[in-house]
C-alpha positions as CSV (number, residue, x, y, z in Angstrom):
1,M,-34.8,-58.2,68.1
2,K,-32.3,-59.3,65.5
3,R,-30.5,-62.6,66.0
4,V,-27.5,-63.4,63.8
5,I,-26.9,-67.1,63.6
6,A,-23.6,-68.0,62.0
7,G,-23.6,-70.6,59.3
8,V,-22.0,-73.8,60.5
9,V,-21.1,-76.9,58.6
10,F,-21.0,-80.1,60.7
11,L,-19.2,-83.2,59.5
12,L,-20.9,-86.5,60.4
13,F,-18.2,-89.2,60.6
14,S,-18.6,-92.6,59.1
15,A,-16.5,-95.4,57.7
16,A,-17.4,-94.2,54.2
17,V,-15.9,-90.8,54.9
18,F,-13.0,-91.8,57.1
19,G,-11.5,-95.1,55.9
20,A,-10.5,-97.9,58.1
21,V,-12.7,-99.3,60.9
22,I,-10.8,-100.7,63.9
23,D,-12.6,-103.2,66.0
24,I,-11.3,-103.0,69.6
25,T,-11.7,-106.8,69.9
26,S,-9.5,-107.6,66.9
27,A,-5.8,-108.3,67.2
28,P,-3.5,-106.9,68.3
29,Y,-5.9,-104.9,70.6
30,N,-7.9,-107.9,71.9
31,A,-10.5,-106.0,74.1
32,S,-12.8,-108.5,75.7
33,T,-16.1,-108.6,77.6
34,A,-14.3,-110.9,80.1
35,S,-11.6,-108.3,80.8
36,T,-11.7,-106.3,84.1
37,D,-10.3,-103.2,82.3
38,N,-10.1,-102.7,78.5
39,A,-8.6,-99.2,78.7
40,A,-5.2,-100.2,77.4
41,A,-6.7,-102.1,74.5
42,I,-9.0,-99.3,73.5
43,Q,-6.2,-96.7,73.9
44,A,-3.9,-98.8,71.6
45,A,-6.6,-98.9,68.9
46,I,-7.0,-95.1,69.1
47,S,-3.2,-94.6,68.9
48,A,-3.0,-96.9,65.8
49,A,-5.9,-95.1,64.0
50,A,-4.9,-92.9,61.1
51,P,-6.7,-89.6,60.4
52,G,-10.3,-90.4,59.4
53,D,-10.4,-93.9,60.9
54,T,-13.1,-95.2,63.2
55,V,-12.5,-97.1,66.4
56,M,-15.5,-99.3,67.0
57,V,-16.8,-100.8,70.2
58,P,-19.0,-103.9,69.1
59,A,-22.0,-105.4,70.9
60,G,-21.2,-106.5,74.4
61,I,-20.3,-105.1,77.8
62,F,-16.7,-103.7,78.0
63,L,-15.3,-102.4,81.3
64,S,-12.8,-99.6,81.0
65,G,-10.8,-97.0,82.8
66,P,-10.0,-93.5,81.4
67,I,-9.7,-93.1,77.6
68,T,-8.0,-90.1,75.7
69,L,-9.1,-89.3,72.1
70,K,-7.1,-87.6,69.4
71,S,-8.0,-85.4,66.4
72,N,-9.6,-86.7,63.2
73,L,-11.1,-89.7,64.9
74,N,-14.5,-91.3,65.2
75,L,-15.3,-93.5,68.3
76,E,-18.4,-95.6,67.4
77,I,-20.4,-97.4,70.1
78,E,-22.3,-100.0,68.1
79,S,-25.9,-101.1,68.8
80,G,-25.9,-103.5,71.8
81,A,-22.5,-102.2,73.0
82,I,-22.1,-100.9,76.6
83,L,-18.8,-99.2,77.3
84,R,-18.8,-99.2,81.1
85,M,-16.7,-97.2,83.5
86,L,-14.8,-99.2,86.2
87,P,-16.9,-99.4,89.4
88,Y,-16.5,-97.2,92.5
89,G,-13.2,-98.0,94.2
90,S,-11.5,-99.0,90.9
91,F,-11.9,-95.9,88.6
92,P,-9.6,-93.0,89.4
93,D,-11.6,-90.4,91.2
94,T,-10.0,-87.4,89.5
95,S,-10.1,-88.6,85.9
96,D,-12.7,-88.2,83.2
97,F,-13.9,-91.3,81.3
98,I,-13.5,-90.0,77.7
99,Y,-11.2,-87.0,77.4
100,G,-10.0,-84.6,74.7
101,K,-8.4,-81.2,74.7
102,N,-7.6,-78.8,71.9
103,L,-8.6,-81.4,69.3
104,S,-10.4,-81.0,65.9
105,N,-12.8,-83.1,63.9
106,I,-13.7,-85.7,66.6
107,S,-16.9,-87.6,67.0
108,I,-18.7,-90.2,69.2
109,T,-21.4,-91.9,67.2
110,G,-23.5,-95.1,67.2
111,S,-26.5,-96.3,69.2
112,G,-24.8,-98.0,72.1
113,V,-24.4,-97.0,75.8
114,L,-21.8,-95.3,77.9
115,D,-22.5,-96.4,81.5
116,G,-21.0,-94.6,84.5
117,Q,-22.2,-97.0,87.3
118,G,-22.8,-93.8,89.4
119,A,-25.1,-95.1,92.1
120,A,-22.2,-96.2,94.4
121,W,-20.5,-92.8,93.9
122,W,-23.6,-90.9,94.7
123,A,-24.1,-92.9,97.9
124,A,-20.5,-92.2,99.0
125,Y,-20.8,-88.5,98.2
126,N,-24.1,-88.1,100.0
127,A,-22.5,-89.7,103.1
128,D,-19.4,-87.5,102.8
129,N,-19.4,-84.7,100.3
130,S,-15.7,-84.0,100.7
131,I,-14.8,-87.1,98.6
132,S,-13.7,-86.7,95.0
133,R,-15.6,-88.1,92.0
134,P,-14.6,-88.7,88.4
135,P,-15.6,-85.2,86.9
136,A,-17.3,-86.2,83.6
137,M,-18.0,-89.2,81.4
138,I,-17.2,-87.1,78.3
139,Y,-15.0,-84.1,78.7
140,F,-13.9,-81.9,75.7
141,S,-12.1,-78.6,76.1
142,G,-11.1,-76.1,73.5
143,C,-12.0,-78.5,70.6
144,T,-13.5,-77.6,67.3
145,G,-15.6,-79.7,64.9
146,V,-17.2,-82.0,67.5
147,T,-20.1,-84.4,66.7
148,L,-22.0,-86.5,69.3
149,T,-25.0,-88.5,67.9
150,G,-27.2,-91.4,68.8
151,I,-25.6,-92.7,72.0
152,A,-27.0,-93.1,75.5
153,V,-25.0,-91.7,78.4
154,R,-26.2,-92.8,81.8
155,D,-25.5,-92.7,85.5
156,S,-22.4,-90.6,85.6
157,P,-20.7,-90.3,89.0
158,E,-20.9,-86.5,88.5
159,F,-21.3,-84.6,85.2
160,H,-22.3,-86.5,82.1
161,I,-21.0,-84.3,79.2
162,Q,-18.8,-81.2,79.5
163,L,-18.0,-79.1,76.5
164,L,-15.7,-76.4,78.1
165,G,-13.1,-73.9,77.1
166,S,-13.4,-72.2,73.7
167,M,-15.4,-74.9,72.1
168,S,-16.7,-74.3,68.5
169,N,-18.7,-76.0,65.8
170,V,-20.4,-78.6,68.0
171,Y,-23.3,-80.7,67.0
172,A,-25.2,-83.0,69.5
173,S,-28.2,-84.9,68.2
174,G,-30.3,-87.9,69.3
175,L,-28.6,-88.3,72.7
176,S,-30.2,-89.9,75.7
177,I,-28.7,-88.7,79.0
178,T,-30.2,-90.1,82.2
179,A,-29.6,-90.4,85.9
180,A,-31.8,-91.0,88.9
181,W,-33.5,-88.0,90.7
182,P,-32.1,-86.7,92.9
183,S,-28.4,-87.6,92.1
184,P,-25.8,-85.0,93.1
185,N,-24.3,-82.7,90.4
186,T,-25.2,-85.0,87.5
187,D,-25.6,-82.3,84.9
188,G,-26.6,-83.5,81.5
189,I,-24.6,-81.1,79.2
190,D,-22.4,-78.3,80.4
191,L,-21.2,-76.0,77.6
192,R,-19.2,-72.9,76.8
193,G,-18.1,-71.7,73.4
194,N,-19.5,-70.7,70.1
195,D,-21.7,-72.2,67.4
196,I,-23.2,-75.1,69.4
197,N,-26.3,-76.9,68.2
198,I,-28.2,-79.4,70.4
199,D,-31.1,-81.2,68.7
200,N,-33.6,-84.0,69.4
201,C,-32.1,-85.0,72.7
202,Y,-33.7,-86.5,75.9
203,I,-32.2,-85.4,79.2
204,S,-33.3,-86.4,82.7
205,D,-30.9,-86.2,85.6
206,G,-30.3,-84.9,89.1
207,D,-29.0,-81.4,88.4
208,D,-28.9,-79.0,85.5
209,L,-30.3,-80.5,82.3
210,I,-28.2,-78.2,80.1
211,Q,-25.9,-75.6,81.8
212,I,-24.7,-72.7,79.7
213,G,-22.0,-70.1,80.5
214,G,-18.9,-69.8,82.7
215,S,-15.6,-68.0,82.5
216,D,-15.4,-68.4,78.7
217,P,-17.6,-66.4,76.3
218,T,-20.6,-68.4,75.0
219,S,-22.6,-67.4,71.9
220,N,-24.8,-68.7,69.1
221,V,-26.2,-71.7,71.0
222,N,-29.3,-73.4,69.6
223,V,-31.3,-76.0,71.6
224,R,-34.2,-77.5,69.5
225,N,-36.7,-80.3,69.6
226,C,-35.5,-81.6,73.0
227,S,-37.4,-83.3,75.8
228,F,-36.5,-82.9,79.5
229,G,-37.5,-84.9,82.6
230,T,-36.2,-84.5,86.1
231,G,-33.5,-82.0,86.9
232,H,-32.8,-78.4,87.9
233,G,-33.9,-77.0,84.5
234,L,-32.4,-75.6,81.4
235,S,-29.9,-73.2,83.0
236,I,-27.7,-70.2,82.4
237,G,-25.1,-69.9,85.1
238,G,-24.3,-70.0,88.1
239,Y,-21.1,-68.5,86.6
240,T,-21.4,-66.1,83.7
241,Q,-18.2,-64.0,83.8
242,G,-17.5,-64.7,80.1
243,G,-21.0,-63.6,79.1
244,V,-23.8,-65.4,77.1
245,S,-25.4,-64.1,74.0
246,G,-27.4,-65.4,71.1
247,L,-29.3,-68.3,72.7
248,L,-32.3,-69.9,71.0
249,V,-34.4,-72.6,72.8
250,D,-37.2,-73.8,70.6
251,N,-39.9,-76.5,70.5
252,C,-38.9,-78.3,73.7
253,T,-40.9,-80.0,76.5
254,F,-40.3,-80.2,80.3
255,T,-42.1,-82.8,82.4
256,G,-41.7,-82.9,86.2
257,T,-38.6,-80.7,86.2
258,Q,-37.6,-78.9,89.4
259,Y,-37.2,-75.6,87.5
260,G,-38.1,-74.9,83.9
261,L,-36.2,-72.0,82.4
262,R,-33.5,-71.0,85.0
263,W,-31.2,-68.0,84.9
264,K,-28.7,-67.8,87.9
265,T,-25.6,-65.8,88.7
266,G,-24.3,-63.6,91.4
267,R,-22.6,-60.2,91.9
268,D,-19.2,-61.9,92.3
269,R,-19.6,-64.1,89.2
270,G,-21.7,-62.2,86.7
271,G,-21.2,-60.8,83.2
272,I,-23.5,-59.6,80.3
273,I,-26.2,-62.1,79.4
274,T,-28.2,-60.9,76.4
275,N,-30.2,-61.8,73.3
276,L,-32.0,-64.9,74.7
277,T,-35.1,-66.4,72.9
278,Y,-37.3,-69.1,74.2
279,S,-40.2,-70.2,72.0
280,N,-42.8,-72.9,71.5
281,I,-42.2,-74.6,74.9
282,T,-44.5,-76.7,77.0
283,M,-43.8,-77.3,80.8
284,T,-45.9,-79.6,82.9
285,G,-45.8,-80.4,86.6
286,I,-42.8,-78.1,87.4
287,L,-41.9,-78.7,91.0
288,L,-40.8,-75.2,92.1
289,Y,-40.6,-72.4,89.4
290,P,-41.3,-72.6,85.7
291,F,-39.4,-69.3,85.3
292,F,-36.6,-68.4,87.7
293,L,-34.0,-65.6,87.4
294,T,-31.7,-64.4,90.1
295,S,-28.6,-62.3,90.4
296,F,-28.1,-63.5,94.0
297,Y,-27.0,-67.1,93.3
298,P,-26.1,-69.3,95.3
299,N,-28.0,-67.1,97.7
300,P,-30.9,-66.6,98.4
301,S,-32.2,-69.6,100.3
302,S,-35.5,-67.7,100.4
303,L,-37.1,-64.9,98.4
304,P,-36.8,-62.0,98.6
305,P,-33.1,-62.1,99.0
306,T,-31.6,-60.8,102.2
307,T,-29.3,-58.5,100.4
308,D,-31.6,-56.7,97.9
309,D,-29.8,-53.4,98.2
310,W,-28.0,-51.2,95.7
311,V,-24.2,-51.7,95.6
312,T,-21.6,-50.1,93.4
313,P,-21.3,-52.1,90.1
314,T,-18.1,-54.0,89.5
315,A,-16.5,-56.0,86.7
316,T,-18.6,-59.0,87.8
317,T,-21.9,-57.3,88.1
318,P,-24.5,-59.4,86.2
319,Y,-26.5,-57.6,83.5
320,W,-29.6,-59.3,81.9
321,S,-31.1,-57.9,78.7
322,D,-33.2,-58.7,75.6
323,I,-35.0,-61.8,76.8
324,T,-37.9,-63.1,74.7
325,L,-40.4,-65.7,76.0
326,K,-42.9,-66.6,73.3
327,N,-45.6,-69.3,72.9
328,I,-44.9,-71.0,76.2
329,T,-47.4,-73.0,78.3
330,A,-46.3,-73.9,81.8
331,S,-48.0,-75.5,84.8
332,T,-46.7,-76.3,88.3
333,A,-47.0,-79.5,90.3
334,A,-50.1,-80.1,92.4
335,S,-48.3,-79.4,95.6
336,G,-45.0,-77.9,96.7
337,A,-44.6,-75.4,93.9
338,K,-43.4,-71.9,94.9
339,S,-44.5,-69.6,92.2
340,P,-45.5,-69.3,88.5
341,G,-42.3,-67.3,88.0
342,I,-39.9,-64.8,89.5
343,M,-37.3,-62.7,87.8
344,W,-35.1,-60.9,90.3
345,A,-32.1,-58.8,89.1
346,A,-29.7,-56.7,91.2
347,A,-30.9,-53.2,92.1
348,E,-27.8,-51.6,90.6
349,A,-28.2,-53.6,87.3
350,P,-31.9,-53.9,86.4
351,M,-32.8,-56.4,83.6
352,T,-33.8,-54.6,80.4
353,N,-36.0,-55.3,77.4
354,I,-37.9,-58.4,78.6
355,M,-40.8,-59.6,76.4
356,L,-43.5,-62.1,77.3
357,D,-45.7,-63.0,74.3
358,N,-48.4,-65.6,74.6
359,V,-47.1,-67.0,77.8
360,Q,-49.7,-69.1,79.7
361,V,-48.6,-70.1,83.2
362,T,-50.5,-71.7,86.0
363,G,-48.9,-71.6,89.5
364,P,-49.9,-72.0,93.2
365,S,-53.0,-70.1,94.1
366,G,-52.5,-66.5,95.3
367,V,-48.9,-66.2,94.2
368,N,-48.0,-63.6,91.5
369,F,-45.5,-63.8,88.6
370,E,-43.0,-61.2,89.9
371,F,-40.5,-58.8,88.4
372,H,-37.9,-57.1,90.6
373,H,-35.6,-54.3,89.3
374,A,-36.6,-54.3,85.6
375,R,-36.8,-51.8,82.8
376,G,-38.7,-52.2,79.5
377,V,-40.8,-55.3,80.4
378,T,-43.6,-55.9,77.9
379,I,-46.4,-58.4,78.6
380,T,-48.7,-58.9,75.7
381,C,-52.5,-59.3,76.0
382,T,-52.1,-63.0,75.0
383,C,-50.4,-63.8,78.2
384,R,-52.2,-65.4,81.2
385,V,-51.3,-66.0,84.8
386,D,-53.6,-68.6,86.4
387,G,-56.1,-67.8,83.6
388,K,-56.1,-64.1,84.3
389,E,-55.1,-61.4,81.8
390,P,-52.2,-59.2,83.0
391,P,-51.7,-57.0,85.0
392,L,-53.7,-59.3,87.3
393,D,-51.4,-61.7,89.2
394,V,-48.3,-59.9,88.1
395,G,-46.2,-58.2,90.8
396,A,-43.6,-55.5,90.2
397,F,-41.0,-54.0,92.5
398,D,-38.8,-51.3,90.9
399,A,-40.1,-52.7,87.6
400,D,-41.5,-50.8,84.6
401,I,-44.0,-53.0,82.9
402,N,-45.9,-52.2,79.7
403,Y,-49.3,-53.8,79.1
404,P,-50.5,-53.2,75.5
405,V,-54.2,-52.7,74.7
406,C,-55.6,-56.2,75.0
407,A,-59.3,-56.4,74.0
408,S,-62.1,-54.5,72.4
409,S,-65.9,-54.8,72.7
410,T,-69.0,-52.9,71.7
411,V,-71.6,-52.0,74.2
412,T,-75.0,-50.5,73.2
413,P,-77.0,-49.3,76.1
414,A,-80.6,-49.2,75.0
415,Y,-83.1,-46.7,76.3
416,T,-86.3,-44.9,75.1
417,V,-87.2,-41.3,75.5
418,P,-90.9,-40.9,76.1
419,S,-92.9,-38.1,74.5
420,A,-94.0,-35.0,76.3
421,T,-96.8,-32.7,75.0
422,A,-98.0,-29.2,75.8
423,T,-101.0,-27.2,74.7
424,P,-101.2,-28.2,71.1
425,T,-101.8,-25.1,69.0
426,N,-98.5,-25.7,67.4
427,S,-96.7,-29.1,67.5
428,R,-93.3,-30.5,66.5
429,T,-91.6,-33.9,66.5
430,A,-87.8,-34.3,66.9
431,T,-85.8,-37.5,66.6
432,S,-82.4,-37.9,68.1
433,T,-80.0,-40.7,67.0
434,R,-76.6,-41.2,68.7
435,T,-74.2,-43.6,67.1
436,A,-70.6,-44.7,68.2
437,T,-68.4,-47.7,68.5
438,A,-66.9,-48.9,71.8
439,A,-63.2,-49.8,72.3
440,I,-62.7,-51.1,75.8
441,T,-59.3,-52.1,77.2
442,N,-60.4,-54.8,79.7
443,T,-62.3,-58.0,79.3
444,P,-65.8,-58.3,80.7
445,T,-64.6,-59.9,83.9
446,L,-61.5,-57.8,84.5
447,T,-60.6,-56.7,88.0
448,S,-57.5,-54.8,88.4
449,P,-55.1,-53.1,90.9
450,F,-55.7,-50.0,88.8
451,T,-59.0,-48.6,87.8
452,P,-59.4,-47.6,84.1
453,S,-62.2,-45.2,83.3
454,I,-64.0,-44.9,80.1
455,T,-65.6,-41.6,78.9
456,R,-68.4,-41.6,76.4
457,T,-69.5,-38.5,74.6
458,A,-72.3,-38.1,72.1
459,T,-73.7,-34.9,70.7
460,P,-77.0,-35.2,68.9
461,T,-78.5,-32.2,67.3
462,F,-81.9,-31.5,65.8
463,T,-83.7,-28.4,64.6
464,P,-87.4,-28.3,65.1
465,T,-89.3,-25.4,63.5
466,S,-92.4,-23.8,64.9
467,T,-94.8,-21.2,63.5
468,V,-96.8,-19.1,65.9
469,Q,-99.6,-17.0,64.6
470,D,-100.1,-13.7,66.3
471,T,-103.2,-11.7,65.4
472,L,-103.2,-7.9,66.1
473,T,-106.4,-6.0,66.3
474,I,-106.5,-2.2,66.5
475,T,-109.6,-0.2,67.3
476,G,-110.2,3.5,67.9
477,T,-110.8,6.8,66.4
478,P,-108.0,7.7,64.0
479,T,-106.5,11.1,63.6
480,P,-104.2,12.1,60.7
481,A,-100.5,11.6,61.0
482,Q,-100.8,9.1,63.9
483,T,-98.1,6.7,65.0
484,A,-98.3,3.6,67.2
485,S,-95.9,1.1,68.6
486,L,-96.5,-2.5,69.7
487,T,-94.4,-4.8,71.9
488,A,-95.4,-8.5,72.0
489,T,-93.8,-11.2,74.1
490,A,-93.6,-14.8,73.0
491,Q,-92.6,-17.3,75.7
492,G,-92.6,-21.1,75.9
493,T,-91.1,-24.0,77.9
494,V,-90.0,-27.3,76.6
495,T,-89.5,-30.2,79.0
496,T,-88.3,-33.7,78.0
497,T,-87.9,-36.5,80.5
498,A,-86.2,-39.9,79.7
499,I,-86.9,-42.9,81.8
500,N,-85.2,-46.3,82.2
501,T,-81.4,-46.4,82.8
502,P,-80.4,-43.0,81.6
503,S,-82.3,-39.9,82.6
504,M,-82.4,-36.6,80.8
505,T,-84.2,-33.3,81.6
506,Q,-84.2,-30.4,79.2
507,T,-85.8,-27.0,79.7
508,I,-86.2,-24.4,77.0
509,T,-87.3,-20.9,77.8
510,L,-87.7,-18.2,75.0
511,T,-88.6,-14.6,75.5
512,P,-88.4,-12.9,72.1
513,Q,-89.5,-9.2,71.9
514,L,-91.8,-7.9,69.1
515,T,-91.9,-4.3,68.2
516,A,-94.2,-2.9,65.4
517,T,-94.3,0.7,64.3
518,W,-96.4,2.4,61.7
519,S,-97.7,5.8,60.8
520,S,-100.5,7.4,58.9
521,T,-100.8,10.9,57.4
522,A,-104.2,10.5,55.9
523,P,-107.6,10.2,57.5
524,V,-108.2,6.6,58.6
525,S,-111.2,4.5,58.9
526,P,-112.5,3.7,62.4
527,T,-111.1,0.2,62.2
528,T,-107.5,-0.8,61.5
529,N,-106.5,-4.4,61.2
530,A,-102.9,-5.6,61.6
531,S,-101.6,-9.1,61.6
532,A,-98.2,-10.4,62.8
533,T,-96.7,-13.7,61.6
534,P,-93.7,-14.6,63.7
535,S,-91.5,-17.6,62.6
536,L,-89.6,-19.2,65.4
537,T,-86.5,-21.5,64.8
538,Y,-84.3,-22.9,67.6
539,T,-81.5,-25.4,67.7
540,F,-81.3,-28.0,70.5
541,T,-77.8,-29.4,71.3
542,P,-77.7,-31.6,74.3
543,S,-74.3,-33.2,75.3
544,S,-74.1,-36.4,77.3
545,T,-71.3,-37.8,79.4
546,W,-71.3,-40.9,81.4
547,T,-68.7,-43.2,83.1
548,L,-68.6,-47.0,83.1
549,P,-67.3,-49.1,85.9
550,P,-64.0,-50.9,85.3
551,T,-65.7,-54.2,85.0
552,T,-67.6,-54.3,81.7
553,A,-70.2,-56.9,81.0
554,P,-71.9,-57.5,77.6
555,S,-75.1,-56.0,79.1
556,L,-74.2,-52.5,80.4
557,S,-76.1,-50.1,82.6
558,A,-75.2,-46.5,82.3
559,T,-76.4,-43.2,83.8
560,I,-76.7,-40.2,81.5
561,S,-76.9,-36.6,82.6
562,S,-77.5,-34.0,79.9
563,T,-77.2,-30.3,79.8
564,P,-78.7,-29.0,76.6
565,A,-77.5,-25.7,75.0
566,I,-80.4,-24.0,73.2
567,T,-80.4,-21.0,70.9
568,A,-83.6,-19.5,69.5
569,T,-84.3,-16.9,66.9
570,L,-87.6,-15.2,66.5
571,T,-88.6,-13.4,63.3
572,F,-91.7,-11.3,63.5
573,T,-93.3,-9.7,60.4
574,L,-96.1,-7.2,60.9
575,T,-98.5,-6.3,58.2
576,S,-101.3,-3.8,58.6
577,S,-104.1,-2.2,56.6
578,E,-105.9,1.0,57.5
579,T,-108.9,2.8,56.3
580,P,-108.5,6.5,57.1
581,A,-110.4,7.2,60.2
582,A,-110.2,9.4,63.2
583,A,-107.7,8.6,65.8
584,P,-107.5,7.1,69.2
585,F,-107.2,3.3,69.1
586,T,-106.3,0.3,71.2
587,A,-104.3,-2.7,70.2
588,T,-104.7,-6.2,71.3
589,Q,-102.4,-9.1,70.5
590,T,-103.2,-12.8,70.9
591,N,-100.2,-15.3,71.1
592,T,-100.4,-19.1,71.5
593,P,-97.2,-20.5,73.2
594,F,-95.4,-23.2,71.3
595,P,-95.6,-26.8,72.8
596,A,-92.8,-29.1,74.0
597,P,-91.2,-31.4,71.5
598,V,-92.0,-35.1,71.2
599,M,-88.7,-37.0,71.3
600,T,-88.0,-40.6,70.4
601,G,-84.6,-42.3,69.9
602,T,-82.4,-45.3,70.5
603,P,-78.9,-44.1,71.2
604,T,-75.7,-46.1,70.7
605,S,-72.4,-44.9,72.3
606,T,-68.7,-44.7,71.8
607,D,-66.3,-45.9,74.5
608,T,-62.8,-44.3,74.2
609,P,-60.2,-45.7,76.7
610,V,-58.6,-43.0,78.9
611,P,-54.9,-42.8,78.0
612,G,-52.9,-45.0,80.4
613,A,-54.9,-48.2,80.5
614,G,-53.0,-49.7,77.7
615,G,-53.4,-46.6,75.4
616,F,-50.6,-44.7,77.1
617,K,-47.3,-45.2,75.3
618,I,-43.9,-43.6,74.8
619,S,-41.2,-44.3,72.2
620,T,-37.8,-42.8,71.6
621,E,-38.0,-41.4,68.1
622,L,-34.7,-39.6,67.8
623,I,-31.4,-38.8,69.5
624,Y,-29.4,-35.9,68.1
625,P,-26.8,-35.0,67.4
626,D,-25.6,-38.6,67.0
627,P,-22.7,-39.0,67.1
628,Y,-22.6,-36.4,69.9
629,P,-19.5,-34.2,69.6
630,A,-19.6,-32.9,73.2
631,S,-19.8,-29.4,71.7
632,G,-21.5,-27.8,74.7
633,V,-25.0,-27.6,73.1
634,G,-26.3,-30.6,75.1
635,L,-27.7,-33.9,73.9
636,N,-31.2,-33.7,72.5
637,F,-33.8,-36.4,72.2
638,R,-37.4,-36.6,70.8
639,A,-40.1,-38.7,72.5
640,D,-43.3,-39.7,70.8
641,I,-46.0,-39.8,73.5
642,T,-49.5,-41.3,73.0
643,G,-51.7,-39.8,75.6
644,I,-50.5,-37.3,78.2
645,A,-47.4,-37.7,80.4
646,S,-46.9,-35.7,83.6
647,S,-43.3,-36.7,83.8
648,V,-40.6,-38.3,81.6
649,R,-37.5,-39.9,83.1
650,V,-34.4,-40.5,81.0
651,R,-31.6,-42.9,81.9
652,I,-28.3,-43.2,80.1
653,Y,-26.3,-46.5,80.4
654,S,-22.7,-47.3,79.4
655,V,-22.0,-50.1,77.0
656,S,-21.7,-52.4,80.0
657,F,-25.2,-51.3,81.0
658,R,-24.0,-49.3,84.0
659,K,-26.3,-46.3,84.7
660,V,-24.3,-43.1,84.3
661,F,-27.1,-40.5,84.2
662,E,-30.7,-40.1,85.3
663,G,-32.9,-37.0,84.8
664,N,-36.6,-36.2,85.3
665,Y,-38.7,-33.8,83.3
666,R,-42.0,-32.7,84.7
667,G,-44.9,-30.9,83.1
668,L,-47.6,-32.1,80.6
669,F,-46.2,-33.7,77.5
670,S,-48.0,-35.2,74.5
671,D,-47.2,-36.1,70.9
672,K,-43.7,-35.4,69.6
673,T,-41.8,-33.6,72.3
674,D,-38.1,-32.5,72.4
675,F,-36.0,-32.7,75.5
676,N,-32.4,-31.7,76.3
677,V,-29.7,-33.3,78.5
678,P,-27.4,-30.3,79.3
679,D,-23.8,-30.8,78.3
680,V,-22.7,-30.3,81.9
681,N,-24.3,-33.6,82.8
682,I,-22.4,-35.6,80.1
683,K,-19.2,-33.7,79.5
684,G,-17.3,-36.2,81.6
685,F,-18.5,-39.2,79.6
686,A,-15.8,-41.1,77.8
687,Q,-15.9,-41.7,74.0
688,G,-17.9,-44.7,73.0
689,V,-21.4,-46.3,72.7
690,Y,-24.1,-45.4,75.2
691,Y,-27.8,-46.4,75.6
692,M,-30.8,-44.2,76.4
693,S,-33.9,-45.5,78.1
694,L,-37.1,-43.4,78.6
695,T,-39.9,-44.0,81.1
696,A,-43.1,-41.8,81.1
697,K,-45.8,-41.5,83.8
698,S,-49.3,-40.3,83.1
699,P,-51.2,-38.0,85.6
700,D,-53.3,-41.0,86.7
701,G,-50.2,-43.0,87.5
702,N,-49.9,-45.3,84.5
703,T,-46.3,-46.0,83.2
704,A,-45.0,-46.5,79.7
705,I,-41.5,-47.5,78.7
706,A,-39.6,-46.9,75.5
707,K,-37.2,-49.4,73.9
708,T,-33.6,-48.6,74.7
709,M,-31.8,-46.8,71.9
710,P,-28.0,-46.6,71.4
711,F,-26.0,-43.4,70.5
712,V,-22.4,-42.5,70.2
713,I,-20.2,-39.9,71.9
714,I,-17.1,-38.7,70.0
715,R,-14.6,-36.6,71.9
716,K,-12.6,-34.0,70.0
717,F,-9.0,-33.4,71.2
């Protein structure tokens, strides 16, 4: 997944850069720690400041009412300084503490404290939630070039920092934002806009730690190297009408947070949320859900939601796509936690292209990590839920999940084949060696809701050679011009029995026919000797097939049944010598049957996973013609299938990820296969960009999903 992060230059304000430093306690402003309200003095200093000046709050505690900033100004809160809001009952309940709108190049820096004295406001609100509270301690809207560094912001009556409207070029670093848990609606940072970087901050409050998204578009947001304590989690939503794209959260920790990573919106407040990456994150003692996604916010009060039905998509339908979770370790609290994770999109707008890579999560016993209404979910073999390798402890409802091949091992079942002997006039020894390498898709302790099977095939061959000596004796009284014919039968049986774990029985029966013919035209002697020397060669080709149970241990038992295929060729050469003699004669043949072979061997075996248990895959290789001219030929696409698919489902989505076509193709498909969407099914599509998603199902029920591919329709008028 490609992320494009715009280059942003942030200006850090200082006296060296700006110019004059105005101390609010100096004349004619005369702010004082003894004053009950220093708002007028501070505001006068701000008004007097020239572009590039710094207004400084020195060490001490200064009470103040609302303050409004202006462009090209730095407000510096010195070390030891506390700029404190007027208390409950004195501060206007509809005003922000520090306010700026449509400004540029503004900053609040230093290492001092902004104190909201929020406890009294929280108590009053908890007693009567109809009362108004000062909305935010820092409120900027539609500003560009904003820097917040070093300061502590604590105990806001409501929100701590709000960066709303079309904010751009924002840098927040080294902030400490704290409020008691639980304190109502005390979000740490609410943000909308573009090119926003938050780095090295600590946030612990009573609501959202960072809240992203709303009615304004939000893109290119980076949250790095931050630590989070109590609160509702790092959240997208509850309003996302403006859309959110290009979020990176990296190298952050969560401790004792109610939720960890939280995505929340509703059918009446949604938009397109895409290209989200979360990496190198540690979550410890999460109170409810380390991962929580819902398209039913603020409902449901319980899961599953009470309205999990398909409805017609609207302009506010929420669409989630391209979410990557990588190198994340999460654990829930010892008691009270709900689940290791749940991601629940709306039925009419399934989430698409979700990747979990090396996600290790521990949740309440017996509760699965769940996906509902999802397409293109991939969970790599490095993920674990409660220490178990997926798909164990992963639940899916209307969700296509791909589990790549996760492990391999080699198993060598050892057995010996004892010797068998027959009457030893002739003897032979054959040695069979079977060699292969195992590749198994489950770990030795895997138990699974599906049952993978492994077929092993080995075909040893050996060619013993036996020589059988037949002696033919002819006696009688010869007569001239005599002829004789001889038919000899050679028959033998070979039986081999293997003991221990595998067993094998082989039977060889040969019945070659021997015919000898000779003639004499001269007187012969009374005795004629003839000798026959047959040479017997046969090939012995047993094939063995066995099936392993789905749980594979390092020491493996196996049962082998073998059906040998045997061919034999008998070559018989008859030689005779005669001395002219008178005629009648008799012929006698002596034949010793060949013995059974003596077999020894230590086979090894090859395990080949049956397609489907991780080896079953589908990818969209090609869509053509692209752009599609709507010429009546239909839209073609080529799928590359590893294994065998018994059905392929194609879905086409509009640019807003609304499904506009679904078709199913049934048969047996493998390798590169071309499919066609008839023109009649897409002739009504408007010109523009569309997305195609493929899902394949194997005969044994395994599912594989291809990454969604875009294509273009161009209408000719």
